[in-house]
C-alpha positions as CSV (number, residue, x, y, z in Angstrom):
1,X,-47.5,2.2,-47.1
2,X,-43.9,3.3,-46.8
3,X,-41.7,1.9,-44.0
4,X,-38.9,4.2,-42.9
5,X,-35.9,3.1,-40.9
6,X,-34.2,5.3,-38.4
7,X,-31.1,7.0,-39.6
8,X,-27.7,6.3,-38.1
9,X,-27.6,9.8,-36.7
10,X,-30.9,9.3,-34.9
11,X,-29.7,6.0,-33.5
12,X,-26.4,7.7,-32.4
13,X,-28.5,10.5,-30.8
14,X,-30.6,8.0,-28.9
15,X,-27.5,6.1,-27.7
16,X,-26.0,9.4,-26.5
17,X,-29.1,10.3,-24.6
18,X,-29.1,6.9,-23.0
19,X,-25.5,7.3,-21.9
20,X,-26.3,10.8,-20.5
21,X,-29.2,9.3,-18.6
22,X,-27.1,6.4,-17.2
23,X,-24.3,8.8,-16.1
24,X,-26.8,11.0,-14.4
25,X,-28.2,8.1,-12.5
26,X,-24.7,7.0,-11.5
27,X,-23.7,10.5,-10.5
28,X,-26.7,10.7,-8.2
29,X,-26.0,7.3,-6.7
30,X,-25.1,7.1,-3.0
31,X,-21.6,5.8,-3.6
32,X,-19.4,8.0,-1.5
33,X,-15.6,7.7,-1.6
34,X,-14.5,10.3,1.0
35,X,-14.2,7.9,3.9
36,X,-17.8,8.5,5.1
37,X,-19.1,5.5,3.1
38,X,-22.8,5.6,2.6
39,X,-23.6,8.3,5.0
40,X,-27.0,9.3,3.7
41,X,-28.1,12.9,3.0
42,X,-30.3,12.8,6.1
43,X,-27.3,11.9,8.3
44,X,-28.3,8.3,8.9
45,X,-25.7,5.6,8.4
46,X,-26.6,2.2,7.0
47,X,-23.2,0.7,6.2
48,X,-20.2,2.6,7.5
49,X,-17.4,0.9,5.6
50,X,-13.7,0.3,6.4
51,X,-11.6,1.6,9.2
52,X,-9.1,4.1,7.8
53,X,-6.0,2.3,9.1
54,X,-5.6,-1.5,8.5
55,X,-2.9,-3.8,9.8
56,X,-0.6,-5.9,7.5
57,X,1.2,-9.0,8.8
58,X,2.8,-12.2,7.7
59,X,5.5,-10.4,5.7
60,X,2.9,-8.5,3.7
61,X,0.7,-11.5,2.9
62,X,-2.2,-10.9,5.4
63,X,-4.3,-7.8,6.0
64,X,-6.8,-7.5,8.8
65,X,-9.8,-5.7,7.2
66,X,-12.0,-4.0,9.7
67,X,-14.9,-1.7,9.6
68,X,-18.4,-0.8,10.8
69,X,-21.8,-1.8,9.7
70,X,-25.3,-0.8,10.9
71,X,-28.4,-2.8,10.0
72,X,-31.8,-3.7,11.6
73,X,-31.6,-5.9,14.7
74,X,-32.2,-9.5,14.0
75,X,-31.2,-9.4,10.3
76,X,-28.2,-11.3,9.0
77,X,-25.5,-9.4,7.2
78,X,-22.8,-10.7,4.8
79,X,-19.8,-8.6,3.6
80,X,-17.4,-9.4,0.8
81,X,-14.3,-7.1,0.9
82,X,-11.4,-6.7,-1.4
83,X,-8.2,-4.7,-0.9
84,X,-5.8,-3.7,-3.6
85,X,-2.5,-1.8,-3.6
86,X,-1.5,-0.4,-7.0
87,X,2.0,0.3,-6.0
88,X,2.7,-3.4,-5.3
89,X,0.1,-5.1,-7.4
90,X,-1.2,-6.9,-4.2
91,X,-4.8,-8.1,-4.0
92,X,-6.6,-9.8,-1.1
93,X,-10.2,-10.8,-0.3
94,X,-12.1,-11.6,2.8
95,X,-15.6,-12.1,3.9
96,X,-17.6,-11.8,7.1
97,X,-21.1,-12.9,8.2
98,X,-22.8,-11.7,11.3
99,X,-26.1,-11.0,13.1
100,X,-27.3,-7.4,13.1
101,X,-27.6,-5.7,16.5
102,X,-29.5,-2.7,15.3
103,X,-26.5,-0.5,16.3
104,X,-23.2,0.4,14.6
105,X,-21.1,-2.7,15.1
106,X,-17.6,-3.9,14.1
107,X,-16.9,-6.4,11.4
108,X,-13.6,-7.9,10.7
109,X,-11.9,-10.5,8.4
110,X,-8.5,-11.6,7.6
111,X,-7.6,-11.3,3.9
112,X,-4.7,-13.3,2.4
113,X,-2.9,-11.9,-0.6
114,X,-3.1,-13.8,-3.9
115,X,0.1,-14.6,-5.8
116,X,3.6,-13.3,-5.1
117,X,2.7,-9.6,-4.6
118,X,2.9,-8.4,-1.0
119,X,1.2,-5.5,0.8
120,X,3.5,-2.7,2.1
121,X,2.8,0.2,4.5
122,X,1.1,3.0,2.7
123,X,-1.9,3.9,0.6
124,X,-4.3,1.2,-0.5
125,X,-7.9,1.0,-1.8
126,X,-10.7,-1.1,-0.2
127,X,-14.0,-2.0,-1.8
128,X,-16.9,-4.0,-0.2
129,X,-20.3,-5.3,-0.9
130,X,-22.8,-5.9,1.9
131,X,-26.1,-7.7,1.9
132,X,-28.6,-7.8,4.8
133,X,-31.4,-10.2,5.0
134,X,-34.3,-11.4,7.1
135,X,-35.9,-14.8,6.8
136,X,-33.9,-15.5,3.6
137,X,-35.2,-12.3,1.9
138,X,-32.7,-9.5,1.0
139,X,-33.5,-6.3,2.9
140,X,-30.7,-4.1,1.6
141,X,-27.7,-4.3,-0.7
142,X,-25.0,-1.6,-0.5
143,X,-21.4,-1.0,-1.5
144,X,-18.6,1.2,-0.5
145,X,-15.1,2.2,-1.6
146,X,-12.6,3.7,0.7
147,X,-9.0,4.9,0.6
148,X,-7.2,3.2,3.5
149,X,-3.7,3.3,5.0
150,X,-1.8,0.1,5.6
151,X,0.6,-0.2,8.6
152,X,2.8,-3.1,9.5
153,X,1.6,-5.1,12.5
154,X,4.4,-5.7,14.9
Protein backbone atom coordinates (compact mmCIF):
# COMPACT_ATOMS: atom_id res chain seq x y z
CA UNK A 1 0.00 0.00 0.00
CA UNK A 2 1.35 3.39 -0.98
CA UNK A 3 0.64 6.38 1.26
CA UNK A 4 0.49 9.73 -0.47
CA UNK A 5 0.76 13.05 1.24
CA UNK A 6 -0.99 16.16 0.00
CA UNK A 7 1.20 18.50 -1.97
CA UNK A 8 1.94 22.01 -0.77
CA UNK A 9 -0.13 23.40 -3.62
CA UNK A 10 -3.20 21.39 -2.59
CA UNK A 11 -2.78 22.53 1.02
CA UNK A 12 -2.47 26.13 -0.17
CA UNK A 13 -5.56 25.65 -2.33
CA UNK A 14 -7.57 24.32 0.64
CA UNK A 15 -6.38 27.20 2.81
CA UNK A 16 -7.42 29.69 0.13
CA UNK A 17 -10.86 28.10 -0.15
CA UNK A 18 -11.21 28.25 3.64
CA UNK A 19 -10.32 31.96 3.60
CA UNK A 20 -12.84 32.64 0.82
CA UNK A 21 -15.51 30.79 2.82
CA UNK A 22 -14.69 32.76 5.99
CA UNK A 23 -14.78 36.08 4.13
CA UNK A 24 -18.12 35.16 2.57
CA UNK A 25 -19.57 34.42 6.00
CA UNK A 26 -18.23 37.72 7.36
CA UNK A 27 -19.55 39.65 4.35
CA UNK A 28 -23.01 38.23 4.97
CA UNK A 29 -22.89 38.97 8.71
CA UNK A 30 -25.30 41.49 10.09
CA UNK A 31 -22.65 44.00 11.16
CA UNK A 32 -23.81 47.32 9.78
CA UNK A 33 -21.67 50.45 9.99
CA UNK A 34 -23.92 53.10 8.43
CA UNK A 35 -25.45 54.34 11.68
CA UNK A 36 -28.41 51.95 11.46
CA UNK A 37 -26.68 49.37 13.63
CA UNK A 38 -28.22 45.94 13.39
CA UNK A 39 -31.37 46.90 11.58
CA UNK A 40 -32.30 43.53 10.19
CA UNK A 41 -33.36 42.94 6.59
CA UNK A 42 -36.99 42.52 7.63
CA UNK A 43 -36.89 46.00 9.21
CA UNK A 44 -36.95 44.83 12.83
CA UNK A 45 -34.44 46.29 15.25
CA UNK A 46 -32.81 44.29 18.03
CA UNK A 47 -29.95 46.52 19.16
CA UNK A 48 -29.96 50.07 17.83
CA UNK A 49 -26.47 51.18 18.83
CA UNK A 50 -25.08 54.61 19.60
CA UNK A 51 -26.61 58.05 19.33
CA UNK A 52 -24.86 59.95 16.53
CA UNK A 53 -23.80 62.90 18.73
CA UNK A 54 -22.05 62.31 22.07
CA UNK A 55 -21.05 64.86 24.73
CA UNK A 56 -17.47 65.33 25.94
CA UNK A 57 -16.71 66.90 29.34
CA UNK A 58 -14.00 67.20 32.00
CA UNK A 59 -11.50 68.81 29.62
CA UNK A 60 -11.80 65.91 27.14
CA UNK A 61 -11.44 63.11 29.71
CA UNK A 62 -15.11 62.03 29.95
CA UNK A 63 -17.60 61.10 27.25
CA UNK A 64 -21.28 60.33 27.82
CA UNK A 65 -22.02 57.31 25.65
CA UNK A 66 -25.71 56.96 24.85
CA UNK A 67 -27.73 54.79 22.54
CA UNK A 68 -30.79 52.63 22.14
CA UNK A 69 -31.41 48.95 22.75
CA UNK A 70 -34.43 46.74 22.15
CA UNK A 71 -34.78 43.32 23.73
CA UNK A 72 -37.51 41.05 25.05
CA UNK A 73 -39.37 42.33 28.11
CA UNK A 74 -38.08 40.83 31.34
CA UNK A 75 -34.66 39.91 30.00
CA UNK A 76 -31.50 41.47 31.37
CA UNK A 77 -29.11 43.27 29.04
CA UNK A 78 -25.45 44.20 29.42
CA UNK A 79 -23.54 46.50 27.09
CA UNK A 80 -19.79 47.08 26.95
CA UNK A 81 -18.91 50.14 24.87
CA UNK A 82 -15.60 51.56 23.69
CA UNK A 83 -14.92 54.91 22.04
CA UNK A 84 -11.76 55.79 20.12
CA UNK A 85 -10.61 58.95 18.41
CA UNK A 86 -7.75 58.37 16.00
CA UNK A 87 -6.91 62.05 15.61
CA UNK A 88 -6.06 62.35 19.33
CA UNK A 89 -5.30 58.75 20.30
CA UNK A 90 -7.98 58.91 22.99
CA UNK A 91 -9.68 55.73 24.20
CA UNK A 92 -12.50 55.29 26.73
CA UNK A 93 -14.71 52.43 27.90
CA UNK A 94 -17.99 52.21 29.71
CA UNK A 95 -20.59 49.59 30.55
CA UNK A 96 -24.29 49.51 31.27
CA UNK A 97 -26.68 46.92 32.70
CA UNK A 98 -30.43 47.12 32.58
CA UNK A 99 -33.76 45.37 32.50
CA UNK A 100 -35.36 44.99 29.07
CA UNK A 101 -38.72 46.68 28.60
CA UNK A 102 -39.65 45.01 25.31
CA UNK A 103 -39.49 48.43 23.61
CA UNK A 104 -36.71 50.56 22.25
CA UNK A 105 -35.08 52.05 25.35
CA UNK A 106 -32.18 54.38 26.12
CA UNK A 107 -28.92 53.15 27.61
CA UNK A 108 -26.16 55.42 28.84
CA UNK A 109 -22.79 55.25 30.52
CA UNK A 110 -19.97 57.61 31.36
CA UNK A 111 -16.66 56.59 29.82
CA UNK A 112 -13.38 57.97 31.17
CA UNK A 113 -10.37 58.29 28.89
CA UNK A 114 -7.28 56.20 29.59
CA UNK A 115 -3.89 57.83 29.79
CA UNK A 116 -2.98 61.36 28.77
CA UNK A 117 -4.91 61.55 25.48
CA UNK A 118 -8.06 63.67 25.51
CA UNK A 119 -11.15 63.65 23.32
CA UNK A 120 -11.83 66.70 21.16
CA UNK A 121 -14.91 67.80 19.25
CA UNK A 122 -15.17 65.98 15.93
CA UNK A 123 -15.27 62.51 14.42
CA UNK A 124 -14.87 59.42 16.56
CA UNK A 125 -15.67 55.70 16.35
CA UNK A 126 -17.76 53.74 18.84
CA UNK A 127 -18.02 49.96 19.16
CA UNK A 128 -20.21 47.98 21.55
CA UNK A 129 -21.07 44.43 22.45
CA UNK A 130 -24.45 43.56 23.93
CA UNK A 131 -25.67 40.43 25.68
CA UNK A 132 -29.26 39.77 26.67
CA UNK A 133 -30.18 36.94 29.01
CA UNK A 134 -33.07 35.32 30.82
CA UNK A 135 -32.69 33.18 33.95
CA UNK A 136 -28.92 33.23 33.51
CA UNK A 137 -29.08 31.90 29.93
CA UNK A 138 -27.88 34.05 27.04
CA UNK A 139 -30.70 34.82 24.61
CA UNK A 140 -28.79 37.02 22.17
CA UNK A 141 -25.32 38.44 21.54
CA UNK A 142 -24.79 41.29 19.11
CA UNK A 143 -22.29 43.97 18.26
CA UNK A 144 -22.28 47.28 16.47
CA UNK A 145 -19.85 49.86 15.16
CA UNK A 146 -20.88 53.46 14.56
CA UNK A 147 -19.23 56.65 13.44
CA UNK A 148 -20.17 59.34 15.96
CA UNK A 149 -19.56 63.06 16.39
CA UNK A 150 -18.23 64.40 19.68
CA UNK A 151 -19.26 67.83 20.97
CA UNK A 152 -18.04 69.71 24.02
CA UNK A 153 -20.59 69.75 26.86
CA UNK A 154 -20.83 73.25 28.28
